[in-house]
C-alpha positions as CSV (number, residue, x, y, z in Angstrom):
1,M,0.0,0.0,0.0
2,T,1.4,3.4,-0.9
3,I,-0.8,5.5,1.4
4,R,0.5,6.3,4.9
5,K,-0.5,8.7,7.6
6,I,1.8,11.6,8.0
7,T,0.3,13.3,11.1
8,T,-2.9,14.1,13.1
9,V,-4.0,17.7,13.7
10,H,-5.7,18.0,17.1
11,Y,-7.8,21.2,17.6
12,L,-7.5,23.4,20.6
13,N,-10.9,25.1,20.2
14,R,-13.0,22.1,19.4
15,P,-14.0,18.8,21.1
16,S,-11.2,16.2,21.3
17,S,-13.3,14.0,18.9
18,D,-12.8,16.6,16.1
19,Y,-9.5,16.3,14.3
20,A,-7.8,15.9,10.9
21,D,-5.5,13.2,9.6
22,I,-3.0,13.9,6.8
23,Y,-2.0,11.1,4.5
24,K,0.5,10.8,1.7
25,D,-0.1,8.7,-1.4
26,S,3.5,8.2,-2.7
27,E,2.3,6.5,-5.9
28,I,0.5,9.5,-7.2
29,R,2.4,12.1,-5.0
30,E,-0.7,13.5,-3.4
31,F,-1.6,14.5,0.2
32,S,-5.1,14.1,1.6
33,V,-6.7,15.7,4.6
34,R,-9.4,13.6,6.2
35,F,-11.6,15.5,8.6
36,Y,-13.3,13.8,11.6
37,Q,-16.2,15.3,13.6
38,M,-17.3,13.5,16.7
39,G,-14.8,10.7,15.7
40,I,-16.7,10.1,12.4
41,H,-14.9,10.5,9.1
42,C,-16.5,13.3,7.0
43,V,-15.8,11.9,3.6
44,E,-17.4,14.8,1.7
45,A,-14.9,17.2,3.4
46,D,-11.7,15.3,2.3
47,Y,-9.2,17.7,0.7
48,F,-6.5,16.7,-1.8
49,T,-3.3,18.6,-2.8
50,D,0.2,17.9,-4.0
51,N,1.7,20.2,-1.4
52,L,2.3,19.2,2.2
53,D,2.3,22.8,3.5
54,D,-1.1,23.4,1.9
55,A,-2.5,20.2,3.5
56,V,-1.3,21.2,7.0
57,K,-2.6,24.7,6.7
58,T,-6.0,23.5,5.5
59,A,-6.2,21.0,8.4
60,K,-5.2,23.6,10.9
61,S,-7.6,26.2,9.5
62,Q,-10.6,24.2,10.6
63,D,-9.8,24.8,14.3
64,Y,-11.7,28.0,14.3
65,R,-14.7,26.8,12.3
66,N,-18.1,26.3,13.9
67,N,-19.3,22.7,14.2
C-alpha cells in the first residue's frame, strides 16, 4: 500500500473527537486531509493537494470553524 498517515492535527478550540489526519499517497504524489467530527470521518470534506504545507494549513484552519 502506498498510502501512509503523516500526522494528526488536534484542535485546541473544538472537542477532542474533532481532528484531521493527513495522509500521503506516494504512488500519485498526493496528500489528503481527512476530517473527523465526533470521531466520524466526514468523507465529503476530504481535501486533496500535491503540497504538504497546503495540507497542513488546510487542516489547521478548521480549528476556528463552527461545528
